[in-house]
N, C-alpha and C positions, 0 to 999 in steps of 0.2 A: 504494499497498500503505499503510494507517494505520502509526502510531507502536505501537513498540511494546508503550506499556503503556497503549494504548487496544483492542488488541485480544485476543480470548478466545479461547481452544482449546476445540472441540466433542467434547464429553462429557456423553452421556446421563444417564438414571438406572439404566439398566440396568447401563451399562459402571461408575459409579460405586460399586454392590452389590458388582458384580467384583470390583472393586480394593480395597473394604472385607475384602471375605473373603479374596480373597489376599493383603493383608499383615497381616490376623490371621492367617492359616495359618502365612508367615514369625515371625512371633512364637508362634507353639503349636507350630513348629520348635526355636526356641531355646529355649523350656521343656523339650521333651521332649531335648534334650541339654545340660538344667542340674540339676544334683543339691541338695538342701538342703544338702548338704555344702562347695557349691561357695561359699555364704555363710558356712559356717563358716570356711573357709579364705582367706575375703576378711576375714573377722574377724581371722584370723591374720597377717593384713598389711596394716593398717590405713592404714599412711604410703603404701603404693604405691599401694593403691585409692585413699586420696583423692589422690592426685597426679593420679593421670590421669582422678577425676573433676572435679577443678580444670580441670584441661586442655580437657578435653572441653565442658563446662558454663561455663564460666569464661574461657579464655582463647582457644579456639579462635571463638567467639561475636566478641571483642571485636576478634581479629585481621582476622576477615570484615568488620566494620565497619567497619575504616582500610582494609582493601582498596576495600571499596565506594565511598570515599570518594575515596581515589587514583584510582581507574580513571574515577570522576566517573560511575557508573551510571546509567541511565534506572532510575526506581523500583521497577518489577517486575522487572526484572534483580538489585536491589540486596536487596529482601527476598526473592528466589529463593535466593540463596545464603545469608543470615541464615536463614532456615528450615529449608536444610538443614544449618548449622553446629549448629542447635539439636535435631537428628535425633538419636536415640541412634543407636550400633552396633547390625549385626545380625548372624547367625551367619557370613556370609560372612567378618569379621574372624575367627573362632573358626579357617573353612578355608585362610586366609592365612597364620597364625600355624603352623599346621600341616605347610602347603608349607614356608616358611622353614626349618623346624627349629626353632619357637621356642617359647616356653615356652606351652604349650595350656591347661593348668590355671591360671594367670594371665590368660590372654586368655578361656578361660570364665567363670571368675570376674566379670571387670570387664564383661563383655557383661551379665549377670545383672542386676549390682548398678547398671549405667547407665541400664539398660531401666526399670528398677524407678523409680528416681529421676528419669527424664524422664517420669514421668507429671503430676510436679508440675513440673520446670524446665524443659520444653520452652515451654509455653504463656507462663511467667512470664517468659523469655527471650525468646521471638519479640515478647511485648508492649514489653517494655523495650528489647531495639535497635530495634524495627520503629521504636517512637515518637522514637526520639532522630535519626533517620535527616534529613536536612535534607529530601529528597523524598519517603521511603516513608510519613511522617508523615502525609501528606497522602494515600497512598491507605487507612492502615489507619482515617483518622477517618471516610472516606465508607464504609467497609466495614463501621465501627464494630465492629472486632474486639475480642469478649470473651474474655477469659481462659479464665472459667470455664466456658461452653459448650467452648471449645477443652478445656479439662481432663477434660472429660467425655469428648469424642469420644476424645483420645487413653489415658482410662483405659478406654474401654469394647475400642477396636483392639489395645493393649498390655495392660491388665491381666485382662481377661476370658480372652485365650485363654493366658497367663501363668500363671494361676492352675489352669485346667483341665490344663494339660499340668504343670506339677507335682504336681497331682494324679493323674495317672495317673503319672508316675515312680515315685511314692512307694508306689503301692497295686499299680499291674502293673508292674514293671520291663521285663518281660520286652517286654513290649506298646509301649511307651516305645522300646526299641531297637531294634526293627524299624521302628516309625513314626519316626522320627527320619531314616533310611534313606530313607523315601518322601518326608513331607511338605515337608523343605525342598527338594531337587529338582524337586519338582511346583509348588513355590509358587514359587521361582525362576523357572522355564520360565514359568507363568500371568503372573507380573510384565514380564517379557522382551516375552511375546507383546501385553499391554496397553499398553508403552511402543509397542513397533513397529505395532501397530493405530492408538492413536493417532499418528503420526507420520504413516502413511499417509495417513490421513484429513486431516491439515492439512500436506501436502507443500509448500504453495505457501510457508506461513507458514514451517515448517521450514526450507527451502530458503534464503527471502528473510533473516532474522534468527540464523541459525547463525552465521554469522561473529562477530555481539557475543557470542554464548555460548560458543563454543569457548575463546578465550583469558581470559574470567573465570573459565570452571570449572577451567582447565589449571592457573590462578595458583591457584586457592582449594584443589585437590585435593593441588596440590605444597605448599602450605602447610601443609595441616592432613598428610601424612605427615611433612613436616619438624619441624612442632611435635612430635607424637609420639617420633619419633626423639632432637630434641634433649631433650625432657622426660627422656628414660630416658637417655641420654648425661649430663645436665649433675646427675642425681641417682643417678648409678652404680651405675646395673641392671648387672645379669650382662648378656652379650651375648642370650641368649634372652629375655629379661624385657624388654628393648628393642625386640626385633621383637615382640612382642606388645603392647606400648605405642605403637609403631609404628601397627599397623592398629587397636588400639582408638580412638585418638583420629582415625586418617585415614581409616576409613572409617565413611561415615553411610548409615543407610537413607534412602535417598534416595526411596524408594517410599510410605513413611508422609510424606514433605514430600508427594510430587505426590497424596496421598489427600489432605493438609489444603489444599491447593490447588485443587481442585475444590470441596472442601466449603464454604469458608469463604471464598475468592478468588474466586470465580463462573470459574473455567480461566483467569484473569488470564495474558494470552500468556508476558509474561517471565519469569512466576514459574513456571507448567508447562514451558517451553523449560529452564530452567535444572533444574527437579530430575528431570526426565528424560534429559537428556543426562550430568547428574552420576550418575545410575544407570548408563551405562553404561558411562562414561571410567573412573569410582572401579574398578570391577570390572577393567580393563582395567590402568590403573595400578598397583593393588594386585597383580595376579600378575605384572607386568612385575618388582615390587621384591621378589616373593616366591622367584622363579625364580632373579633373581641371587644373593640370600641363599642359596637352598638350595644352588646350584652351588659359590658360594665354601667354603662350610659341608662340602661334600663332596670338595672338591679340597683344603682342610684336613685332611680326617681321613685323606684317600691320604696327604697329606705326611709327617702322624703316624707314620701305620702305617708308611710306606718307611722312616722314620727309627731 
């Protein structure tokens, strides 16, 4: 079996088009669950939003970079973690915040702002941190990654569906209300199906290399969630806002990362494995944290009622 940096994951053009449509649908679902008032609400909480944005687009990529050095990861695995760290959150963060009985308004506002900013910050972050990595920089040179090309791709995948969704929300709110209940679940089912089919078609590669990925993704995901929680606690946010901050920083749209792996990195093995497994594990870990929080909140409420 070849080195993980030398393998590529099979993914034909039709599958790539399907993935692009699914990711666009996920962002369309985010927009359908967003109101222009959410941006106005964000302006009324500039400090909190700014802290969250800094945590997502500055601290998380920096911590990820250090983690790849500490673990001495191969270039493709390191670049995979860096790419995921540079991705914005999806509306899974909103769902988990709601399940944890957190500040959903803050979560939605941060998701909206982060996705808009990621159009510009994600390509720059990936180029910056990737070029600093001692082994990853060689891969980026071989691929000749152009941040402007990635900016265009991210802009199309995020910007167009987002603007379309906001337009529908503004002019046809009832359509948006029904649509968000249908689009997001179907899009995530589609993404799950694509990941499952991709893993099945490359089962031998997945089984051989998953051991390299599991530990790195587990630590990376735990650090991302801990960073969000730590930021909330350090800035003395209320508990419900700390929950929102935890999921906004800890939950990444790994599906977008997977799309970029196949679009710009030729399905580079380690990157694809990291993005695919991150997309699965992130939801599992997020649900576990949200469930614990929900039960604790409910138990505390019962005690207060009894008192």
